[in-house]
C-alpha positions as CSV (number, residue, x, y, z in Angstrom):
1,X,96.7,-134.4,-128.0
2,X,97.7,-136.2,-124.8
3,X,94.4,-137.6,-123.0
4,X,94.6,-137.2,-119.1
5,X,92.5,-137.9,-116.2
6,X,92.5,-135.7,-112.8
7,X,91.7,-137.0,-109.7
8,X,90.7,-134.1,-107.2
9,X,90.1,-133.9,-103.4
10,X,86.2,-134.0,-102.7
11,X,87.0,-132.6,-99.3
12,X,88.7,-129.7,-100.9
13,X,86.3,-128.9,-103.6
14,X,83.4,-129.4,-101.6
15,X,84.7,-127.0,-99.0
16,X,84.9,-124.1,-101.6
17,X,88.5,-122.9,-101.1
18,X,88.6,-121.3,-104.5
19,X,88.6,-123.9,-106.6
20,X,84.9,-125.6,-107.1
21,X,84.8,-128.2,-110.0
22,X,89.0,-127.7,-110.4
23,X,88.6,-125.1,-113.1
24,X,92.0,-124.4,-112.6
25,X,93.4,-128.2,-113.3
26,X,91.2,-127.9,-116.4
27,X,92.7,-124.5,-117.5
28,X,96.6,-126.2,-117.0
29,X,95.8,-129.2,-119.1
30,X,94.1,-127.1,-121.7
31,X,96.7,-124.6,-121.9
32,X,99.8,-127.2,-121.2
33,X,100.7,-125.1,-118.1
34,X,102.0,-126.7,-114.7
35,X,102.9,-130.3,-114.7
36,X,101.2,-130.9,-118.1
37,X,103.9,-131.1,-120.4
38,X,101.7,-130.3,-123.6
39,X,98.3,-129.1,-124.3
40,X,95.9,-132.2,-122.8
41,X,92.4,-133.3,-123.4
42,X,91.0,-134.2,-120.1
43,X,89.0,-137.4,-120.8
44,X,87.6,-137.8,-117.2
45,X,87.6,-136.4,-113.7
46,X,87.3,-138.4,-110.5
47,X,86.5,-137.0,-107.1
48,X,88.3,-138.6,-104.3
49,X,85.9,-138.8,-101.2
50,X,87.0,-139.3,-97.7
51,X,88.5,-141.9,-96.7
52,X,89.4,-142.7,-100.2
53,X,88.6,-146.5,-100.3
54,X,86.8,-146.1,-103.6
55,X,89.0,-143.9,-105.5
56,X,90.8,-146.4,-107.2
57,X,87.6,-148.4,-108.2
58,X,86.0,-145.0,-109.4
59,X,89.1,-144.3,-111.5
60,X,88.6,-148.1,-113.2
61,X,85.0,-147.3,-113.8
62,X,85.4,-144.0,-115.2
63,X,88.0,-145.1,-117.5
64,X,85.4,-148.0,-118.7
65,X,82.5,-145.6,-119.1
66,X,84.5,-142.9,-121.1
67,X,85.8,-145.7,-123.1
68,X,89.0,-143.8,-123.4
69,X,91.9,-144.8,-121.6
70,X,94.1,-141.8,-120.6
71,X,97.8,-141.5,-121.1
72,X,98.5,-140.3,-117.9
73,X,96.6,-139.6,-114.6
74,X,97.0,-136.6,-112.5
75,X,96.3,-136.1,-108.9
76,X,95.2,-132.6,-108.5
77,X,97.4,-129.7,-107.0
78,X,94.8,-129.9,-103.8
79,X,95.7,-133.7,-103.7
80,X,99.3,-133.5,-104.1
81,X,100.1,-130.4,-101.9
82,X,97.3,-130.3,-99.4
83,X,97.7,-128.6,-96.3
84,X,96.8,-129.9,-93.8
85,X,97.7,-133.3,-95.2
86,X,95.1,-135.8,-96.2
87,X,94.8,-138.0,-92.7
88,X,94.0,-141.1,-94.7
89,X,96.9,-141.4,-97.1
90,X,100.0,-139.3,-98.8
91,X,99.7,-138.4,-102.5
92,X,102.5,-140.7,-103.0
93,X,100.6,-143.6,-101.4
94,X,97.7,-142.8,-103.8
95,X,99.9,-142.4,-106.9
96,X,101.5,-146.0,-106.2
97,X,98.0,-147.8,-105.6
98,X,96.5,-146.2,-108.7
99,X,99.5,-147.0,-110.9
100,X,99.4,-150.6,-109.4
101,X,95.9,-151.2,-110.5
102,X,95.7,-149.3,-113.8
103,X,99.2,-149.5,-115.0
104,X,98.9,-145.7,-116.0
105,X,101.4,-143.4,-115.0
106,X,100.5,-141.1,-112.3
107,X,101.8,-137.2,-111.9
108,X,101.8,-135.3,-108.7
109,X,99.9,-132.3,-109.0
110,X,98.6,-130.1,-112.1
111,X,99.1,-126.3,-111.8
112,X,100.8,-123.9,-110.1
113,X,98.2,-121.3,-109.9
114,X,97.9,-119.3,-106.6
């Protein structure tokens, strides 16, 4: 089974916009829905906190503490499709930074649930 990490928007999650704790991302991973090509095990989840300066370091720490290197890192749909957009960086910029530091493929988005 593919092992994945999910990075979610802390501002979105904390605001209670219908997805506290990103249960939709977890459901999509478990079922292989949305951007997940197969049923996947979420081995870690990182919350991006504004302005996002510590996100890449937190990802590295999550990998170290979990002692499991994910096969892919998914930026949650609330990060990849944010409206309004993140004022600090685009999802593409975040993905590039994460891939550059970890060498792990980053996928933009997790699910298509409304």
